[in-house]
N, CA, C and O atoms as a CHARMM CRD file, in Angstrom:
* protein
*
  248
    1    1 UNK  N    -15.24900 -44.37500 -26.60100 PROA 1      0.00000
    2    1 UNK  CA   -15.89500 -44.20500 -25.66100 PROA 1      0.00000
    3    1 UNK  C    -17.19000 -45.10900 -25.99800 PROA 1      0.00000
    4    1 UNK  O    -17.56800 -45.04600 -27.16800 PROA 1      0.00000
    5    2 UNK  N    -17.85200 -45.86700 -25.20100 PROA 2      0.00000
    6    2 UNK  CA   -19.16400 -46.64800 -25.33700 PROA 2      0.00000
    7    2 UNK  C    -20.40300 -46.30100 -24.80000 PROA 2      0.00000
    8    2 UNK  O    -21.45700 -46.93100 -24.88100 PROA 2      0.00000
    9    3 UNK  N    -20.15700 -45.13700 -24.19000 PROA 3      0.00000
   10    3 UNK  CA   -21.05200 -44.33900 -23.54900 PROA 3      0.00000
   11    3 UNK  C    -21.76900 -43.27600 -24.26800 PROA 3      0.00000
   12    3 UNK  O    -20.96300 -42.64500 -24.95100 PROA 3      0.00000
   13    4 UNK  N    -23.38500 -42.67900 -24.42200 PROA 4      0.00000
   14    4 UNK  CA   -23.35300 -41.83200 -25.01200 PROA 4      0.00000
   15    4 UNK  C    -22.74700 -40.26100 -23.59600 PROA 4      0.00000
   16    4 UNK  O    -22.56100 -40.35000 -22.38200 PROA 4      0.00000
   17    5 UNK  N    -22.62900 -39.07500 -24.51800 PROA 5      0.00000
   18    5 UNK  CA   -21.81100 -38.17800 -24.20100 PROA 5      0.00000
   19    5 UNK  C    -22.61300 -37.45500 -22.80200 PROA 5      0.00000
   20    5 UNK  O    -23.79100 -37.80400 -22.72100 PROA 5      0.00000
   21    6 UNK  N    -22.29900 -36.82400 -22.07200 PROA 6      0.00000
   22    6 UNK  CA   -23.07600 -35.75400 -20.78800 PROA 6      0.00000
   23    6 UNK  C    -22.59000 -34.37900 -21.53200 PROA 6      0.00000
   24    6 UNK  O    -21.62200 -34.20000 -22.27100 PROA 6      0.00000
   25    7 UNK  N    -23.50700 -33.55600 -21.12100 PROA 7      0.00000
   26    7 UNK  CA   -22.97700 -31.76800 -21.59400 PROA 7      0.00000
   27    7 UNK  C    -21.61600 -31.67700 -20.71100 PROA 7      0.00000
   28    7 UNK  O    -20.77600 -30.86200 -21.09300 PROA 7      0.00000
   29    8 UNK  N    -21.32000 -32.51600 -19.47100 PROA 8      0.00000
   30    8 UNK  CA   -20.01900 -31.70400 -18.81700 PROA 8      0.00000
   31    8 UNK  C    -18.70100 -32.38000 -19.58000 PROA 8      0.00000
   32    8 UNK  O    -17.56900 -31.99000 -19.29200 PROA 8      0.00000
   33    9 UNK  N    -18.94700 -33.52300 -20.66800 PROA 9      0.00000
   34    9 UNK  CA   -17.67600 -34.43000 -21.26500 PROA 9      0.00000
   35    9 UNK  C    -16.67900 -32.77300 -22.05100 PROA 9      0.00000
   36    9 UNK  O    -17.08900 -31.70800 -22.51100 PROA 9      0.00000
   37   10 UNK  N    -15.22200 -33.39100 -21.83700 PROA 10     0.00000
   38   10 UNK  CA   -14.99200 -32.49200 -22.51500 PROA 10     0.00000
   39   10 UNK  C    -14.69700 -32.71400 -24.02700 PROA 10     0.00000
   40   10 UNK  O    -14.71200 -33.93400 -24.19200 PROA 10     0.00000
   41   11 UNK  N    -14.43800 -32.09300 -25.19200 PROA 11     0.00000
   42   11 UNK  CA   -14.60400 -31.78100 -26.31500 PROA 11     0.00000
   43   11 UNK  C    -13.08000 -32.41500 -26.84100 PROA 11     0.00000
   44   11 UNK  O    -12.16200 -32.54300 -26.03000 PROA 11     0.00000
   45   12 UNK  N    -12.97200 -32.68100 -27.85500 PROA 12     0.00000
   46   12 UNK  CA   -11.75100 -33.42800 -28.48700 PROA 12     0.00000
   47   12 UNK  C    -10.23500 -31.81000 -28.23000 PROA 12     0.00000
   48   12 UNK  O     -9.12900 -31.72400 -27.69500 PROA 12     0.00000
   49   13 UNK  N    -11.03000 -31.02400 -28.88600 PROA 13     0.00000
   50   13 UNK  CA   -10.26200 -29.41200 -28.82300 PROA 13     0.00000
   51   13 UNK  C     -9.46300 -29.39500 -27.16200 PROA 13     0.00000
   52   13 UNK  O     -8.27900 -29.27500 -26.84800 PROA 13     0.00000
   53   14 UNK  N    -10.88200 -29.59600 -26.22900 PROA 14     0.00000
   54   14 UNK  CA   -10.15400 -29.51700 -24.98300 PROA 14     0.00000
   55   14 UNK  C     -9.53100 -30.61900 -24.77900 PROA 14     0.00000
   56   14 UNK  O     -8.46800 -30.23400 -24.29000 PROA 14     0.00000
   57   15 UNK  N     -9.50000 -31.63700 -24.82800 PROA 15     0.00000
   58   15 UNK  CA    -8.59000 -32.64500 -24.37900 PROA 15     0.00000
   59   15 UNK  C     -7.38500 -32.71500 -25.19300 PROA 15     0.00000
   60   15 UNK  O     -6.45400 -33.33100 -24.67400 PROA 15     0.00000
   61   16 UNK  N     -7.23600 -32.34300 -26.07000 PROA 16     0.00000
   62   16 UNK  CA    -5.81600 -31.84700 -26.85700 PROA 16     0.00000
   63   16 UNK  C     -5.06200 -30.92900 -26.43500 PROA 16     0.00000
   64   16 UNK  O     -3.95100 -30.74300 -26.93200 PROA 16     0.00000
   65   17 UNK  N     -5.55000 -30.18800 -25.42800 PROA 17     0.00000
   66   17 UNK  CA    -5.16200 -28.97400 -24.43600 PROA 17     0.00000
   67   17 UNK  C     -4.45300 -29.56600 -23.24300 PROA 17     0.00000
   68   17 UNK  O     -3.30200 -29.26500 -22.92700 PROA 17     0.00000
   69   18 UNK  N     -5.54800 -30.80200 -22.32200 PROA 18     0.00000
   70   18 UNK  CA    -4.91300 -30.71200 -21.21600 PROA 18     0.00000
   71   18 UNK  C     -4.15400 -32.58200 -21.62500 PROA 18     0.00000
   72   18 UNK  O     -3.38400 -33.12700 -20.83400 PROA 18     0.00000
   73   19 UNK  N     -4.43800 -33.00900 -22.47700 PROA 19     0.00000
   74   19 UNK  CA    -3.80400 -34.49000 -22.69700 PROA 19     0.00000
   75   19 UNK  C     -2.27800 -34.17800 -22.18800 PROA 19     0.00000
   76   19 UNK  O     -2.01000 -34.52700 -21.03900 PROA 19     0.00000
   77   20 UNK  N     -1.24700 -33.53700 -22.98000 PROA 20     0.00000
   78   20 UNK  CA    -0.09400 -33.82100 -22.11600 PROA 20     0.00000
   79   20 UNK  C      0.10700 -33.58000 -20.59400 PROA 20     0.00000
   80   20 UNK  O      0.81700 -34.36200 -19.96200 PROA 20     0.00000
   81   21 UNK  N     -0.30900 -32.85000 -20.17100 PROA 21     0.00000
   82   21 UNK  CA    -0.35800 -33.14200 -18.71100 PROA 21     0.00000
   83   21 UNK  C     -0.47300 -34.15900 -17.92800 PROA 21     0.00000
   84   21 UNK  O      0.20300 -34.38100 -16.92300 PROA 21     0.00000
   85   22 UNK  N     -1.67800 -35.06400 -18.54600 PROA 22     0.00000
   86   22 UNK  CA    -2.06700 -36.27300 -17.76000 PROA 22     0.00000
   87   22 UNK  C     -1.71200 -37.54000 -18.29900 PROA 22     0.00000
   88   22 UNK  O     -1.93900 -38.60400 -17.72300 PROA 22     0.00000
   89   23 UNK  N     -1.03500 -37.40200 -19.63900 PROA 23     0.00000
   90   23 UNK  CA    -0.35100 -38.74300 -19.98000 PROA 23     0.00000
   91   23 UNK  C      0.56200 -39.53900 -19.21000 PROA 23     0.00000
   92   23 UNK  O      1.50600 -39.01600 -18.61800 PROA 23     0.00000
   93   24 UNK  N      0.32000 -40.84900 -19.18100 PROA 24     0.00000
   94   24 UNK  CA     1.06100 -42.18400 -18.63100 PROA 24     0.00000
   95   24 UNK  C      2.51500 -41.27600 -19.27200 PROA 24     0.00000
   96   24 UNK  O      2.77300 -40.92700 -20.42400 PROA 24     0.00000
   97   25 UNK  N      3.33300 -41.08200 -17.89800 PROA 25     0.00000
   98   25 UNK  CA     4.67000 -40.96000 -18.27800 PROA 25     0.00000
   99   25 UNK  C      5.71200 -42.42600 -18.82900 PROA 25     0.00000
  100   25 UNK  O      5.10200 -43.38300 -18.35100 PROA 25     0.00000
  101   26 UNK  N      6.78000 -42.90200 -19.48100 PROA 26     0.00000
  102   26 UNK  CA     7.41800 -43.63700 -19.38700 PROA 26     0.00000
  103   26 UNK  C      8.30000 -44.36600 -18.26100 PROA 26     0.00000
  104   26 UNK  O      8.69100 -43.54400 -17.43300 PROA 26     0.00000
  105   27 UNK  N      8.59400 -45.27500 -18.07800 PROA 27     0.00000
  106   27 UNK  CA     9.77200 -45.49100 -16.94200 PROA 27     0.00000
  107   27 UNK  C      8.78600 -46.36700 -16.02300 PROA 27     0.00000
  108   27 UNK  O      7.69100 -46.77000 -16.41800 PROA 27     0.00000
  109   28 UNK  N      9.21900 -46.56400 -14.98300 PROA 28     0.00000
  110   28 UNK  CA     8.77300 -47.76400 -13.49600 PROA 28     0.00000
  111   28 UNK  C      7.68800 -47.23000 -13.01600 PROA 28     0.00000
  112   28 UNK  O      7.66600 -46.02200 -12.77600 PROA 28     0.00000
  113   29 UNK  N      6.55000 -48.06500 -12.78000 PROA 29     0.00000
  114   29 UNK  CA     5.42400 -47.65600 -12.06000 PROA 29     0.00000
  115   29 UNK  C      4.14600 -48.50100 -12.97600 PROA 29     0.00000
  116   29 UNK  O      4.25000 -49.04200 -14.07600 PROA 29     0.00000
  117   30 UNK  N      3.23000 -48.41400 -12.29800 PROA 30     0.00000
  118   30 UNK  CA     1.91900 -49.53800 -12.92600 PROA 30     0.00000
  119   30 UNK  C      1.38800 -48.63300 -14.20300 PROA 30     0.00000
  120   30 UNK  O      1.28400 -47.41100 -14.31100 PROA 30     0.00000
  121   31 UNK  N      1.08200 -49.73000 -15.15100 PROA 31     0.00000
  122   31 UNK  CA     0.52000 -49.02500 -16.03800 PROA 31     0.00000
  123   31 UNK  C     -0.67800 -48.66000 -15.70300 PROA 31     0.00000
  124   31 UNK  O     -1.17800 -49.16100 -14.69700 PROA 31     0.00000
  125   32 UNK  N     -1.40500 -47.69700 -16.48300 PROA 32     0.00000
  126   32 UNK  CA    -2.95700 -47.34000 -16.10800 PROA 32     0.00000
  127   32 UNK  C     -3.90300 -48.40500 -17.04100 PROA 32     0.00000
  128   32 UNK  O     -3.63900 -48.68000 -18.21200 PROA 32     0.00000
  129   33 UNK  N     -5.13200 -48.98000 -16.23100 PROA 33     0.00000
  130   33 UNK  CA    -6.01700 -50.00300 -16.78200 PROA 33     0.00000
  131   33 UNK  C     -7.08500 -48.97700 -16.88300 PROA 33     0.00000
  132   33 UNK  O     -8.04200 -49.50000 -17.45300 PROA 33     0.00000
  133   34 UNK  N     -7.36100 -47.59900 -16.54000 PROA 34     0.00000
  134   34 UNK  CA    -8.55000 -47.12500 -17.25800 PROA 34     0.00000
  135   34 UNK  C     -8.17800 -45.84000 -17.95500 PROA 34     0.00000
  136   34 UNK  O     -7.13800 -45.20100 -17.79800 PROA 34     0.00000
  137   35 UNK  N     -9.11200 -45.58400 -18.68700 PROA 35     0.00000
  138   35 UNK  CA    -8.92700 -44.25800 -19.68600 PROA 35     0.00000
  139   35 UNK  C     -9.44100 -43.12200 -18.51700 PROA 35     0.00000
  140   35 UNK  O    -10.38500 -43.02300 -17.73300 PROA 35     0.00000
  141   36 UNK  N     -8.07600 -42.22700 -18.93700 PROA 36     0.00000
  142   36 UNK  CA    -8.32300 -41.02000 -18.04300 PROA 36     0.00000
  143   36 UNK  C     -8.69600 -39.82000 -17.96000 PROA 36     0.00000
  144   36 UNK  O     -8.66800 -38.91400 -17.12700 PROA 36     0.00000
  145   37 UNK  N     -9.16000 -40.04200 -19.30600 PROA 37     0.00000
  146   37 UNK  CA   -10.18000 -39.19800 -20.08100 PROA 37     0.00000
  147   37 UNK  C    -11.60700 -39.31900 -19.50800 PROA 37     0.00000
  148   37 UNK  O    -12.35300 -38.41800 -19.12600 PROA 37     0.00000
  149   38 UNK  N    -11.81600 -40.72500 -19.54300 PROA 38     0.00000
  150   38 UNK  CA   -13.23100 -40.79000 -18.49700 PROA 38     0.00000
  151   38 UNK  C    -13.16300 -40.17600 -17.07300 PROA 38     0.00000
  152   38 UNK  O    -14.11800 -39.63200 -16.51800 PROA 38     0.00000
  153   39 UNK  N    -11.71700 -40.35300 -16.46000 PROA 39     0.00000
  154   39 UNK  CA   -11.86500 -40.04500 -15.43800 PROA 39     0.00000
  155   39 UNK  C    -11.63100 -38.77600 -14.70400 PROA 39     0.00000
  156   39 UNK  O    -11.66900 -38.55300 -13.49300 PROA 39     0.00000
  157   40 UNK  N    -11.26400 -37.62600 -16.18200 PROA 40     0.00000
  158   40 UNK  CA   -11.44700 -36.29100 -16.29700 PROA 40     0.00000
  159   40 UNK  C    -13.10500 -35.88300 -16.54600 PROA 40     0.00000
  160   40 UNK  O    -13.54100 -34.89700 -15.95100 PROA 40     0.00000
  161   41 UNK  N    -13.82400 -36.51700 -17.26500 PROA 41     0.00000
  162   41 UNK  CA   -15.03300 -36.38900 -17.14900 PROA 41     0.00000
  163   41 UNK  C    -15.85600 -36.66600 -16.49900 PROA 41     0.00000
  164   41 UNK  O    -16.95200 -36.14900 -16.71400 PROA 41     0.00000
  165   42 UNK  N    -15.69400 -37.61700 -15.40000 PROA 42     0.00000
  166   42 UNK  CA   -16.04000 -37.85200 -14.40900 PROA 42     0.00000
  167   42 UNK  C    -16.15500 -36.82200 -13.24900 PROA 42     0.00000
  168   42 UNK  O    -17.15400 -36.76400 -12.53300 PROA 42     0.00000
  169   43 UNK  N    -14.80600 -35.81600 -13.07500 PROA 43     0.00000
  170   43 UNK  CA   -14.59700 -34.84100 -12.47100 PROA 43     0.00000
  171   43 UNK  C    -15.32900 -33.74500 -12.97700 PROA 43     0.00000
  172   43 UNK  O    -16.20100 -33.28100 -12.24300 PROA 43     0.00000
  173   44 UNK  N    -15.19400 -33.37400 -13.79300 PROA 44     0.00000
  174   44 UNK  CA   -16.28100 -32.46200 -14.59400 PROA 44     0.00000
  175   44 UNK  C    -17.63100 -32.34600 -14.49500 PROA 44     0.00000
  176   44 UNK  O    -18.29600 -31.33900 -14.25600 PROA 44     0.00000
  177   45 UNK  N    -18.03800 -33.64900 -14.73300 PROA 45     0.00000
  178   45 UNK  CA   -19.52800 -33.90400 -14.05700 PROA 45     0.00000
  179   45 UNK  C    -19.80700 -33.63100 -12.67400 PROA 45     0.00000
  180   45 UNK  O    -20.58100 -32.75400 -12.29200 PROA 45     0.00000
  181   46 UNK  N    -19.28100 -34.25700 -12.07900 PROA 46     0.00000
  182   46 UNK  CA   -19.05900 -33.73700 -10.52100 PROA 46     0.00000
  183   46 UNK  C    -18.93400 -32.40700 -10.22100 PROA 46     0.00000
  184   46 UNK  O    -19.48400 -32.10000  -9.16300 PROA 46     0.00000
  185   47 UNK  N    -18.25200 -31.29200 -10.95800 PROA 47     0.00000
  186   47 UNK  CA   -18.43700 -30.15100 -10.61800 PROA 47     0.00000
  187   47 UNK  C    -19.23500 -29.41400 -11.43500 PROA 47     0.00000
  188   47 UNK  O    -19.62100 -28.48500 -10.72600 PROA 47     0.00000
  189   48 UNK  N    -19.65100 -29.30900 -12.39900 PROA 48     0.00000
  190   48 UNK  CA   -20.76300 -29.15400 -12.97500 PROA 48     0.00000
  191   48 UNK  C    -22.03600 -29.52100 -12.24300 PROA 48     0.00000
  192   48 UNK  O    -22.79400 -28.57000 -12.05700 PROA 48     0.00000
  193   49 UNK  N    -22.49000 -30.87800 -11.72000 PROA 49     0.00000
  194   49 UNK  CA   -23.61600 -30.98300 -11.10000 PROA 49     0.00000
  195   49 UNK  C    -23.45900 -30.43600  -9.91300 PROA 49     0.00000
  196   49 UNK  O    -24.36200 -29.69700  -9.51900 PROA 49     0.00000
  197   50 UNK  N    -22.51900 -30.61700  -9.22800 PROA 50     0.00000
  198   50 UNK  CA   -22.53900 -30.55900  -7.77400 PROA 50     0.00000
  199   50 UNK  C    -23.23500 -31.84300  -7.06900 PROA 50     0.00000
  200   50 UNK  O    -23.99800 -31.61700  -6.13000 PROA 50     0.00000
  201   51 UNK  N    -23.01400 -33.14400  -7.46600 PROA 51     0.00000
  202   51 UNK  CA   -23.35300 -34.16800  -7.05100 PROA 51     0.00000
  203   51 UNK  C    -22.54900 -34.73900  -5.78900 PROA 51     0.00000
  204   51 UNK  O    -21.38500 -34.37300  -5.63100 PROA 51     0.00000
  205   52 UNK  N    -23.03900 -35.46900  -5.04700 PROA 52     0.00000
  206   52 UNK  CA   -22.19300 -36.14500  -4.52800 PROA 52     0.00000
  207   52 UNK  C    -21.42100 -37.41300  -5.06800 PROA 52     0.00000
  208   52 UNK  O    -21.93100 -38.17800  -5.88600 PROA 52     0.00000
  209   53 UNK  N    -19.83500 -37.62000  -4.41800 PROA 53     0.00000
  210   53 UNK  CA   -18.84600 -38.43000  -5.16700 PROA 53     0.00000
  211   53 UNK  C    -19.71400 -39.67400  -5.55000 PROA 53     0.00000
  212   53 UNK  O    -19.67300 -40.17300  -6.67500 PROA 53     0.00000
  213   54 UNK  N    -20.49400 -40.13400  -4.54500 PROA 54     0.00000
  214   54 UNK  CA   -21.11100 -41.91600  -4.66100 PROA 54     0.00000
  215   54 UNK  C    -22.19700 -41.64400  -5.58600 PROA 54     0.00000
  216   54 UNK  O    -22.62500 -42.66800  -6.11800 PROA 54     0.00000
  217   55 UNK  N    -22.80300 -40.50000  -5.95600 PROA 55     0.00000
  218   55 UNK  CA   -23.86500 -40.78600  -6.79000 PROA 55     0.00000
  219   55 UNK  C    -23.47800 -40.56000  -8.33200 PROA 55     0.00000
  220   55 UNK  O    -24.39800 -40.54900  -9.14900 PROA 55     0.00000
  221   56 UNK  N    -22.27600 -40.39600  -8.72500 PROA 56     0.00000
  222   56 UNK  CA   -22.01200 -40.22200 -10.00800 PROA 56     0.00000
  223   56 UNK  C    -22.96300 -41.17600 -11.12100 PROA 56     0.00000
  224   56 UNK  O    -23.98700 -41.63600 -10.61700 PROA 56     0.00000
  225   57 UNK  N    -22.83100 -41.35700 -11.90500 PROA 57     0.00000
  226   57 UNK  CA   -23.88200 -42.28700 -12.91200 PROA 57     0.00000
  227   57 UNK  C    -22.84000 -43.45700 -12.95800 PROA 57     0.00000
  228   57 UNK  O    -21.64600 -43.22400 -12.77200 PROA 57     0.00000
  229   58 UNK  N    -23.32500 -44.75400 -13.21600 PROA 58     0.00000
  230   58 UNK  CA   -22.78600 -46.08200 -13.19600 PROA 58     0.00000
  231   58 UNK  C    -21.62300 -46.18500 -14.58700 PROA 58     0.00000
  232   58 UNK  O    -20.54100 -46.77300 -14.56500 PROA 58     0.00000
  233   59 UNK  N    -22.06000 -45.63600 -15.42800 PROA 59     0.00000
  234   59 UNK  CA   -20.92200 -45.69500 -16.10300 PROA 59     0.00000
  235   59 UNK  C    -19.64400 -44.98100 -16.23500 PROA 59     0.00000
  236   59 UNK  O    -18.83800 -45.01100 -17.16500 PROA 59     0.00000
  237   60 UNK  N    -19.61000 -44.25900 -15.00000 PROA 60     0.00000
  238   60 UNK  CA   -18.27500 -43.71800 -15.04400 PROA 60     0.00000
  239   60 UNK  C    -17.21600 -44.67500 -14.20200 PROA 60     0.00000
  240   60 UNK  O    -17.54400 -45.68100 -13.57400 PROA 60     0.00000
  241   61 UNK  N    -15.97300 -44.18200 -14.31600 PROA 61     0.00000
  242   61 UNK  CA   -15.14100 -45.28000 -14.01500 PROA 61     0.00000
  243   61 UNK  C    -14.67800 -45.56500 -12.86200 PROA 61     0.00000
  244   61 UNK  O    -14.13900 -44.58900 -12.34100 PROA 61     0.00000
  245   62 UNK  N    -14.66100 -46.51200 -12.23100 PROA 62     0.00000
  246   62 UNK  CA   -14.61400 -47.06100 -10.59500 PROA 62     0.00000
  247   62 UNK  C    -13.43000 -45.93300  -9.89200 PROA 62     0.00000
  248   62 UNK  O    -13.12800 -46.01800  -8.70100 PROA 62     0.00000
């Protein structure tokens, strides 16, 4: 992670619990080009702050 953490970011223990459910499965399909943990952190930020989607910080993934 190259940014400063937010209070809503997942801790390593929390990430280890949900990582098996969101990991890229082998097989056909396009490989991910973004860090899925950053996407989940953005969703947690959105949920915690109640901000609008377009008002997410600029360091959130596209």
